[in-house]
C-alpha positions in Angstrom: -173.2 249.9 -264.8 -170.4 251.0 -267.1 -172.7 251.7 -270.0 -175.1 253.5 -267.7 -172.3 255.8 -266.5 -171.1 256.3 -270.1 -174.6 257.3 -271.2 -174.8 259.8 -268.3 -171.4 261.3 -269.0 -172.0 261.8 -272.8 -175.8 262.3 -272.5 -176.2 259.5 -275.1 -174.9 256.0 -275.8 -173.9 255.2 -279.4 -171.9 252.0 -278.8 -173.1 248.9 -276.9 -172.4 245.2 -276.9 -172.1 242.3 -274.6 -168.6 242.7 -273.4 -166.8 239.5 -272.5 -163.4 241.0 -273.4 -161.3 244.1 -272.8 -162.6 247.4 -274.1 -161.0 250.9 -274.1 -162.9 254.1 -274.9 -160.8 257.2 -275.1 -163.0 260.1 -276.1 -165.8 260.3 -273.6 -166.8 263.7 -272.1 -165.3 265.6 -275.0 -162.1 263.7 -274.8 -161.5 264.4 -271.1 -162.5 261.0 -269.8 -161.1 257.5 -270.6 -163.0 254.4 -269.7 -161.6 250.9 -269.9 -163.2 247.6 -269.0 -162.0 244.0 -268.6 -164.2 241.0 -268.2 -163.2 238.4 -265.5 -163.2 235.5 -265.2 -163.0 234.1 -268.8 -165.1 231.1 -267.9 -165.3 229.8 -271.4 -161.6 229.0 -271.5 -160.1 225.8 -269.9 -159.1 226.5 -266.3 -155.4 226.2 -267.2 -155.8 228.8 -269.9 -157.7 231.4 -268.0 -155.8 234.6 -267.0 -155.6 235.0 -263.3 -157.2 238.0 -261.6 -153.8 239.5 -261.1 -153.0 239.1 -264.8 -156.3 240.6 -265.9 -155.8 243.6 -263.6 -152.3 244.2 -264.8 -153.5 244.1 -268.4 -156.3 246.5 -267.7 -153.9 249.0 -266.1 -151.4 248.6 -269.0 -154.1 249.2 -271.6 -155.3 252.3 -269.7 -152.0 254.2 -269.4 -151.0 256.9 -268.9 -152.6 257.1 -265.5 -152.2 259.6 -262.7 -151.7 258.4 -259.1 -154.5 260.3 -257.5 -158.3 260.2 -257.2 -158.7 261.4 -260.8 -158.1 257.7 -261.6 -160.8 255.4 -260.4 -160.7 251.6 -260.4 -164.1 249.9 -260.1 -164.0 246.2 -259.1 -166.9 243.9 -258.9 -169.0 241.1 -260.2 -172.1 239.1 -259.5 -170.7 236.3 -257.2 -167.0 235.7 -258.1 -165.4 238.4 -256.0 -163.8 237.5 -252.7 -161.5 239.1 -250.1 -158.4 237.7 -251.7 -159.1 239.7 -254.9 -159.1 242.9 -252.8 -155.7 242.0 -251.4 -154.5 241.5 -254.9 -155.8 244.9 -255.9 -153.8 246.5 -253.1 -150.6 244.7 -254.0 -150.9 245.4 -257.7 -151.6 249.1 -257.2 -148.7 249.4 -254.9 -146.4 247.7 -257.3 -147.6 249.9 -260.2 -147.2 253.1 -258.1 -151.0 253.7 -258.1 -151.7 253.4 -254.4 -153.5 256.8 -254.3 -156.1 256.0 -257.0 -159.8 255.9 -256.0 -160.9 252.2 -255.6 -164.6 251.4 -255.6 -165.8 247.9 -254.8 -169.1 246.7 -256.1 -170.1 243.9 -253.7 -171.9 240.7 -254.7 -175.3 240.6 -256.3 -178.3 238.4 -255.8 -178.3 236.8 -259.2 -178.9 233.2 -259.9 -181.7 233.2 -257.3 -184.6 232.1 -259.4 -185.0 228.4 -260.3 -184.9 228.5 -264.1 -184.5 225.3 -266.2 -180.9 224.9 -267.5 -179.5 227.8 -265.3 -177.7 227.5 -262.0 -179.6 228.7 -259.0 -178.9 228.9 -255.3 -180.3 227.0 -252.3 -181.3 228.9 -249.1 -178.1 227.8 -247.4 -176.0 229.0 -250.3 -177.7 232.4 -250.2 -176.9 232.6 -246.5 -173.3 231.8 -247.2 -173.2 234.4 -250.0 -174.5 237.0 -247.6 -171.8 236.3 -245.1 -169.1 236.4 -247.8 -170.6 239.7 -249.0 -170.2 241.2 -245.5 -166.6 240.1 -245.4 -166.0 241.7 -248.8 -167.4 245.0 -247.6 -165.4 244.9 -244.3 -162.2 244.1 -246.2 -162.8 246.9 -248.7 -163.3 249.5 -245.9 -160.2 248.1 -244.1 -158.1 248.9 -247.3 -159.7 252.4 -247.5 -161.8 251.5 -250.5 -165.3 252.7 -251.2 -167.9 249.9 -251.0 -171.3 249.7 -252.8 -173.4 247.0 -251.3 -175.3 245.8 -254.3 -176.3 242.5 -252.5 -178.6 244.3 -250.1 -180.1 246.3 -253.1 -180.8 243.2 -255.3 -181.8 240.8 -252.5 -185.5 241.9 -252.3 -186.0 243.0 -255.9 -186.5 239.7 -257.7 -189.6 241.0 -259.5 -187.3 243.5 -261.4 -184.8 240.8 -262.3 -184.5 240.7 -266.1 -184.0 237.1 -266.9 -181.2 236.2 -269.4 -178.8 233.4 -270.1 -176.7 234.5 -267.2 -179.6 234.7 -264.8 -178.0 237.7 -263.1 -179.2 240.8 -265.0 -181.1 243.7 -263.5 -180.9 245.9 -266.6 -181.6 245.9 -270.3 -180.2 248.0 -273.2 -182.7 249.1 -275.7 -182.2 250.7 -279.1 -183.7 254.1 -279.4 -186.2 254.7 -282.1 -184.7 258.1 -283.2 -181.1 257.5 -284.1 -178.7 260.3 -283.5 -175.6 261.4 -285.4 -172.6 259.9 -283.7 -169.8 262.4 -283.2 -168.3 260.5 -280.2 -167.9 256.8 -279.8 -169.3 255.9 -276.4 -169.9 252.6 -274.7 -165.2 248.3 -264.7 -163.6 247.7 -264.9 -161.5 250.9 -264.8 -162.6 254.5 -265.2 -160.1 257.3 -265.4 -160.7 261.0 -266.0 -157.9 261.5 -268.5 -156.9 264.3 -270.8 -156.2 261.9 -273.7 -158.6 262.0 -276.7 -159.2 260.1 -279.9 -161.9 257.9 -281.3 -160.3 254.6 -280.3 -161.9 251.4 -279.3 -159.9 248.4 -278.2 -161.1 244.9 -277.7 -159.5 241.7 -276.6 -161.0 238.2 -276.9 -158.5 235.5 -276.5 -156.1 237.1 -278.9 -153.3 239.7 -278.5 -154.6 243.2 -277.9 -154.7 245.6 -280.8 -156.2 249.1 -280.9 -158.4 249.9 -283.8 -160.2 253.0 -284.9 -163.9 252.9 -283.9 -166.4 253.4 -286.7 -169.1 256.1 -286.0 -172.5 254.5 -285.4 -175.8 256.1 -286.2 -177.8 254.1 -283.7 -178.3 255.3 -280.1 -179.0 253.1 -277.1 -180.5 253.5 -273.6 -179.7 251.5 -270.5 -182.9 250.8 -268.5 -183.7 249.0 -265.3 -184.6 250.6 -261.9 -182.3 248.3 -259.8 -179.3 248.9 -262.0 -180.0 252.6 -262.0 -180.0 252.7 -258.1 -176.6 251.2 -257.6 -175.2 253.0 -260.7 -176.3 256.3 -259.3 -174.6 255.4 -256.0 -171.4 254.5 -257.9 -171.6 257.9 -259.8 -172.0 259.8 -256.5 -168.8 258.1 -255.2 -166.9 258.8 -258.4 -168.0 262.5 -258.6 -168.7 263.7 -255.0 -170.1 267.2 -254.7 -167.8 269.7 -252.9 
């Protein structure tokens, strides 16, 4: 969803990769928009070594500063099946503590990934799917209670299994393809935090189990395109909540 929105904002996508880390892009939309992203949970680490959700959120906020405390800053929170109502309470507490209570918060609900029986990949039983549906309803209700926008991706993905794009994670409804006609890259482009910022500069930050360091992004000649009708549907919904028409 992040890469889909970035492609829409810049009319092209010159940077893409499987992001299991923290990324910061500072010169989207002619330098007017900053996008930062943090992957959670870091399942490949030992449980005792994994950052908590609170720690991951605080790190994301810190890496995205300066931030304004209004709806020009948007925090998008969501995952396939890890999100629960406790995470939303943590979001509220952290934003209050960081004096960001007035930012726009959008909650992407659960998704119907892991539903196809594939050898070597976790799948869900009918009873587990029913439990997941109930948890999804609780998440949406809690999000609305806190005044957050909710995007019900579970209902969108539930009946669209034929458009599921199978991968190692068994939860993907999109693919990123390399365009045949590469374009010249003047801007480096690539939730979970999006903020319409005035800061500019070709910086890309990443974090993968090591202290965070910013580094200058190298221009890339290759362009990419995010495709997948299901991903496009809920990404367009997200975009309409981020940029409502007056």
